[in-house]
Structure formats: structure tokens, C-alpha cells
N, C-alpha and C positions, 0 to 999 in steps of 0.2 A: 770470657773479659777477666780480670784481674780481682784481686781482693785488696781493698784500700781500706787502712785505718786513718781516721782523721782525731787528731789530739784536740779537743775545746770543741764546746758547741756554740761558738760565737755566731755573730751573722755571717761573717765572712766564711767560716767553715761549714755553716750549715749550707750556705749558697752553694758550695762548691760540691758537698754530699748530694744535694739534692740531683744535680746538674750528672753528678759521677753516676747516681743510681738509675737516671734515666738512659745512660749510655751503656747501660747493660752490667756495669760494674757491681761486687759485692761490697757494700760498705759499711761499715761500724764506725761512731763516732765514740770517742771515750772522754768524758768528761768528768772533772775532779770535782766539783760542785754535785749539787742535787737537780739543777736545772739546767735549762738553755737560756741562750741568748747574750752571753758572755756580759758586756755593758749595759745592756738594756733591760734593766732589772725594774721592779715595781716593790714600792713599800706600803702598806695596809696597816692601818690601826683605826679602830672606833669608825668605821665605815668610811674612811677617806680613806683614798688612794694615791698614789703619787709615781710618775715616771723618774727615777732616780739617776736615769741616764740621759741620751739623747730625748729632748722633747719634741722637735720639729722634724721634719724629714725634708729635705732638698732632693733635685735630680729623682722622682718617683720614678721616672723611665727605666732606672737599673732594675727595681724590682718588678715592674709588671713585664720587662722582658723576662726575667727568673720565672715568672708564673707561667708565661707564655710559652717557654721552653720547657717547662718540666710537667705540663699537665694542661686538660680542657678547661680547668676554670681559671679566668684571669683574676689578677691582683684584687680588682673591685668588686669581686665577687666573695671574697674572703676579708676582707677589711674596708671600712670606709674611710675614703681619705677625703678630708675638708680643706679649701684653700683657705688659709689665712689671711684676713683682710681687715684693718691694715698689717701689712706685713711685719711690721715693729712701730711702736711709739718710742721716740728718742727724749730724755730730759737731760739736757746739756748743764755744764758747770755754771753758766750764768744765769740759768732759768728758764731760758729758752726750750721751747718744748715742739716736735714736729711728728706727725703720724704720717707713715711712710706707705703710699696704697703699694699693694701685691702686683708684681710683674706689669709694672706700667710705666714705663720711662716718662712720657709726658706727664703723668700725673704725679711722677716724686719731682719731675724738675719745679712744677707747679706749685707744689707742697713745700718745696724747699726757698723757693723764691718768696713766696708769702711770709713763712717762719722766720728767714734768717737775713730776707732782702734780697731786693733785685738783682741778676747775675750769680747768685748763689746755685740755684738750680741749674741754668747752663753750664757754670764751671762742672759740677758734679756729672751731667748730662754728658758733657764732652769727654768726660772721664771713664764714665761706662763705655763709650765708643772706643778708646783706647784699649780699655780691658777686654772688650770684646775681641780686638786683634791679638792680643796675649791667648785669650783662651782658642782660639781658632787654631794659633801655633803650635799650643801644647795639647790639647783636648786629647787627640790619639796618643802620642807619644806617654803622656804622664796621666793616663785614664782607661784608655782601651787597648792598650798592647803592653805585652811583656817587656819589661826594662830593657832598653838597647844593651846590648854588649859594649858598644862606646857609648857609654852614659855620658861620658866627659862631655860629649857635645851636647848636652842637656843643661849640665853643671856650669859651662862657660857661656853660654850665648842668654842673654838676657831679653826673651820675647817682649817685654812690654814697651811700647813705641815711647819713652818719652817725650815730654816738649821741652826745646833746648833752652835753659836758663841762663842768664847771663848774670855773673858775680864775680867781682874784683877783675875785671877786665879778662875773664874765661867764661866760655861757654859750657856748661855741664849740664848733664842730664841726670835726672833722679835715679836713684839704685836701690833705694829703700823706700818702704812705704812713707815713712817719716819725711823724706825728702818730696816724694809726690802730694803729701801734704802740705808742706811748706811752701812748694815753689809752683805747685799746679792748681790747688784747691784753694790756697791762699785766704784760709778761715779756719778757726780753732775748733770751730764745731764741724765744719766739715771733715776737718782730718780727725777728730774725735769719731765720728761717724765711719772714715775708713779704718781706723785702729780698732774699732770695736769688733770688726770682722775675723782681724787677726788675734786680738785677745781671745775670743772665743772658741778659736782653735789650739790657744796655748803658745801663742807666737810673739815674741815682743816685735812692734813694727821699727823699732830703731833700727835692727840687723836682720829684718825679713827682707827679702828682695821685692823688687817692685813686680816681678811675676805674680805676687800674691794678690794681684789686683784681679785675678781669676774669681778668687772667693766672695767679694761684693756680686761680683757679675753673676755667678752661677746663680745665687739667691735670686737675683734681679730678673735673669733670664728665664730661669726655669720654675720660679714661685715658691713660696713657703707654704708647708703641708702640715696639716695635724691629722693623725689617726685616730679616728676617734673610739674612745675607750682607753688613750694611752698607747704611746710607742710599744709597748711590750706587746699589744695585739699584733703586731706586725710580726715580731719574734714569736709569736704562738702559731701565726699563718705560715710562717716558713717551716718552722719545727713539723706541724701538722703536715705540710707538705713533703717533707721528708720523709714521714711516717708513711706517708699513703705511697711513696716511690720505694719502700721497704727498706729506708735506711733503719739499721740497729741502733739504738741509743742505750750506753752503758754509762749508768751516773754513779758517782762517787767511786770513778776508777781512776787512779792517779796515774800516769803514764811516768817512770821515773828512767827510762832509757829509751835510745831508738836502736838496737842491735842491728849489725851489719853482716855481711856474709857476700865474698868475693867483690867487696869493693863498693858495695850499694846497700841502702836501706833495706831490712830484710823482715822488720817486724816492729813490736812495740813491747816492752818489759813494764807491766805495773808494778804497784807497790806490793801486792802481795808475794811477788816472785814470779808468777806467772809470765810465759812469753807468747806471743801471739804473731806466727808468721802471716806476713801479708806481701804483696808485692807494689806496693807505693804507701808513703806515709806522707800525710798531710799533714802541717801543723800552725794550728791557729793558737800560737804563743809569741812572745817578744824573743827578740835574739838573744838575749842573755839566758832566758831558761833554755833555748833551744840549743844553744851552745853547752848547756850542762847536761842536756836530754842525749846529746850527740857526743860528749865528751871531745869535741875538737871544734875549731874555728869555723862558724858560719854566717860570717857577713862580709859580703863580695865587697863592699863600697871602700874597705880598706885596703890598701895596698898589699898588707901582708898578713891580710886574711882573719884578724882578731876582731873583737866587738867594741874597740875603744871609743867607736864613735855614738855607740849606746852606754857607754860607762863614763863621760865625760861629765860635764857641769849637769847635775839633775834637772830635769824637764820641769816644767810649770805643771800646776796639779791644780783639780778642780775641787772647790769648796761649795758643799751644797747646804741649804738649810731648807727643810720641808715643815709649811705652817698649815694649821689648822685654824678657820676662820669659822667665826659664826656671822650669819648674814650671807647672804648670797650677792654675787657680783653685781655693781651698778649698771644701768642701761650704758652701752657703748664701751666699757670695760676694752681695753686691747688684751689681746691674749698674750702678746710680748712687749712688755718694755724694758728699753736699754736705759739703765740710771747711771750716767757717766761721771767718772771720779772727779771730785771738786778740783783735784790738784793732779792733773795726768803726768805732767811730769814726775812729780814724786812716786805716783804708782809703777811708771816703767823704771824708776830707779832700783825700787825696794823689788821688783821684778826680777832685775838684772844682778843686784848685790843687797840681797837681804842683809838686816842687820838694822840696829838703831833701835831708841828706845820710843820714838813718836809712830803711834797708828797713822796708818795711812788707807782711807776708805776706799776701795777700788771700784771699778767699773763693774756694776752689779745687776744681771739680767734677771726679770721677775717674769715668771711665766703664769698665767692665768688661766688655764684651758676652762672655757664654761661645758662642763661635760658632766652631765647627772651621773654618768660610770665612776666617777673620782670624788663623790661627796656623798653623805647619809640621805641628805633630801637638798631641797633648792633654798632651805634656810641656812646653808652653807658653802664653806667655799674652799678646795683646795689649794695651794699656792707653792710653787718652788722657785728658791731663791739660789742663784749661783754667780760665783766669782771665780776667776782665776788668779791666783797665787803663788808663791813660791815654792817649791818644795823643802826649802830650807828654813822653813818659819819656826820651826822647833815643835812640831804635830805632838811630840810625844808629852807635852803639856797641856793638859787641863786648860791653862789658863788662857793659852794661844786662841784653841778653839771657841770659848767664850766670848774672849775680844773680839775674834772673827765675825762672830754670831751678830753681834751688838751693832759690828760696822754694816753688814748685810741688813738688817733691821731698819738701821738709821735710812739707808738708801732706799728701801722699798717703800718705806713712808710717802715718797714721791710718787709712788706709782698705785698704792692701794690706801683708799681713804678710810682714815679711821682703822688703819691697821692696830694700833695698840691695844684699842679699846676691842678689837673684835677677836684679838688673839686666844684661842683655847689652848692650844699648846703647840710646842716646835719640835722637831727631831732635827738634831745636828750630824750630818756626816763629813766629818773631816776626813784628809785623803791619807792614805796608808802608802807615802814614797817610798819606792823602792821593790814595790810586789806589783806582780800583774794578776792579782787577784779581781774577778770582776767586781766593779764599784770601788777599787780601790783609791779613783780619782787621778789617775795617769792618763794624760792627754797625748794623743798621736794625731799629727796634722794632715792635711793631705800632702802627699808630695808636691813640689813646686822646683820649677827650673831656676837655673840661675844660683848664684850664693856658693860657688863651687863644690857642689854637690853636698852639701849639709843637710839640705832641705827634700833629698831623695830618700827612699827607703830600699833594705834590701829588698833584691830580685824574688821571684815567685820561686824560681828554680834556684838549688843551692849547689854547692860543688860536692855533695854527697848525690849521685845519681841515685832517683827514687823517692828522695825527700823533696818536699815543696812546703813553700811558706804560703800562708793566706792568711786575711785579716788585717785588722787596722795597723798591725806593727812592720807589715810587708808592702811593695808595693802594690797598688798606687799611693797606699796612705790610709789615716783615719777617716772616720765619720761615715755614716751609715752607706751612703752611694757607692763610697770610695770602697768598705769591706766588700758591699754587694759585687762589686767589679774584681775585686781579688778571686772572689770566689769561680766566677767567670772564665778569668784568667787561667787558672789552677787547672780546671776543669779541659779547657783546650789544649792545656800543653799536655795533659795525661792522656787525652783522649787522639788528639791528632800528632803528638809528640813536638819536638823541640824548634820544628818548622811553624810552630801555630804562631799568627802574627797578631791576633785579635778579631773582632767581629770587624767585617766589612759595611 
């Protein structure tokens, strides 16, 4: 079997490493930081602990499959998964609130009817039925199979079955999430509910194709899960599975180049000048950095092979504030609360075209895991606030982070009773646009159909034989389940060759 170098110890990279090791390959992971997990990090202070990356898990079957395929211990023997119920509590701009049950269409319909008025739940339920059709049409090509060579078919076809809408003597169909909200949901609060799923992935619903209806459907159909002890525990379990499969990890090792020989990737060069010869290289880095490592263009979604698709307008970033509170959570506190922006149009305007002096309070997600592992004792609580903002907000200025922190705290008061009086301290984690450093705040969305291919990601194979892409910046895109699937796809391509077509 071959020697394989994996660049980066993110979730997708480790998923690939474990699978390749089980297949008999000698796998070494080179990580330039001192730990594993990529974006799945933890911050600790004064007995408090916080997830600084994803706080919840959807589609846990991806990691269950990883553990089944790489050893005898199933996932649930290594981490404790807890289904979050309610899935989320939403606080809308007009003050209306609704708690949505986890993975229950009937329960969601009833809750929305009660909170928003008769008919609202049915409209959302009907939307989920159409979203399921889009999911069924795209699940395999966008999650379970390598990117098709004729990916243009995915780029041009809209899989969401929009309802015909008559406007100005013309019959039109929704092509974006914003149009679905206006024409099919017909309620600003339902539209905000839909939009929040897009915003959570760094997408602006105004130009996000209707196919993104799969995002709320995925959460609805497969549930929302919490990893006891924090999502970092999932990263730990995957790392330990790799170690048991004899994957070698070298931390503090920055890869600076991917040397070639006879027209294919032949090794990795480290910052100290050493070169390690291998048979395959798996790169868990973004396309721009990969381009620098290979000193050639490696983005096949562009006609001329350059990386312009990833160098256009900066992508939105995630701004996070960690809160240490005195006093435990009140009875019945929701694990996740989404506090919607008071002026969503202004929020989306700012996301698309940053500028102006007027501060705009964004949609804020408040995570309150009732987990003893994340607090000093039952008399305290750790809370994570996050919002998606423009990468061009001027993050180099301390005043920007301070103003954004105030806006997030203001929103969180609607989710956490007595927040200001309970606050012991807070830790602000502003984004670092333009870097791929773990925790920098960059957001990669799952791959989506339609949209002329703008929402697809570079394929797992590259133009350089022997070099593969893995992780959230490659097919099938960002998010814990998609990163995990990228590892399965890369392992399949290396083990079975280019004829590999995904799990059956």
C-alpha cells in the first residue's frame, strides 16, 4: 500500500486519514498548529469552556458511518450524542416567539400555527415537502458522490419545485430563498425563519438559489444533536480513532510546497526545508493556499483553471462572543435561540454592500448548552453568541469589534434573562478575513445546485495527479457532515481509483 501525506488536521482531513489507514496505507498528517480539529476548537478560562466553532451537529449518520468503517467501537461508545429539543427557539422582530420541536413536522406545524396564526404552519409544512424533493434530487451528487465531470448540469438545473406565482400578468417561479419567502411562505416571520438557515452558512438569501431549501430540510429530517462536553469531543474522538489506526500526526509542521515528479504530486516540503516523499497528497486547505502550495492553479470550476472564484468579493465571516455568567440556566431554557434582526432588509443590505455609519443589529444565534463540563459548577453558565457579518466591516479596528459585541449582547438579552446583571466577563473573537487559520471566522457553505455553479466547490480530485482536496473548502462543502463526507470521498478515490462513485 502507499504512503500518504495529509495537509491539515481538520475534521475532513482526519476522516480521510482514518479511512485510508484502515485500507492499509501509511498515513501521516502534517498540521501547522499545535492541535487537531480545524475549526472545531475550544476556549477555556476560569473553569468555563466554550465551543468556538460549530456548536451543534446535524446528520450524525456521517460520523456513525466513519466509526463503523474504521473500527469496532461505534460513535456512541466514544461520545454522547443528545438530541436537542426544542431544535430552536426563534424571537422575531415583532416580538413573536416560537419554539420548534426537533425532527417533528406535525409538531413544527402546530407550533407555528399557534405562534404565528392559523395557516402559517401549513405553509411551512408544505415548503418542507418541496424541500424534501430538492433533497432527494441532489443528495447523491452533492453529498455522497465525487463532483460530476459534467458539473454544469448541477449548476444549471434548479431542483427545488417552486410553486407558480402570478405577478404582473406573468407566471413566475421562485429562484432564490427571498422569493420563496415572499411568494410561497407569505409571512415575514416565516421568511426570516427560512433566511436564518442561509445566514448560518454565510449565505445571503437574496442571491442564494432556491435549492438551499435543503438546509432547513436537512435539520428538520435528521434532527439537531449536541455532543456532550462540546463539539470538541467529536474532534477528540475522531483524532483518537486515527491514532488507533496508526495514523501519525506531526504538529507544528507547516507544509510550504507540494513537489512534483513525472507530472504528479510526489511529496510535501516543510518550512524547515525537509521533503517527505509520498505516493499521494491529501490537502485540507482552501483553494487559494493550495494554489500557493502547488505554485499552479488548482480550481477546476473556472474555465481557465485559476482561483478567481475564491478571490472575488470576500465571503461573509462569523463573529463570536463568549459569555461567562453567574447563575445557572433557568428551567426550560432553550439550547439554541435565534434572535432575528429588527430590520432584516438593512442586515442583508450591509452583508451585500458594507459601508455606512449606522450600526445594524444582525441576526444572532445564542447557544446555551446545559452541560456541567462547560462551567465551573451549577451556579454558573457558559453561553456562545454568534452572527454572520461582512468580511469588509473593518475588523482591523478595535472599535468595530466593540460595536459588534454591544449589538450581540443587546440581542442576547431577549434570550438570556438578566444577562447584563449576570455577566462576569466576555471574550470577543473577531474574524480574521483572508486567512485559513482555524478559528479565523471564515465560512464555507454546503454545496448547492443551480446558481450557475457559484455554490459548488472544487472537486476532490485536482489537475495534478496524486493530489486531492478534502474538508469544507472542497466538494461537498462546509459544515461538519459535509466535511466528514469529503473524507469518505477522498478515501474512496484513492483506494478504488477514479471510477469510484460514492457509497451505494
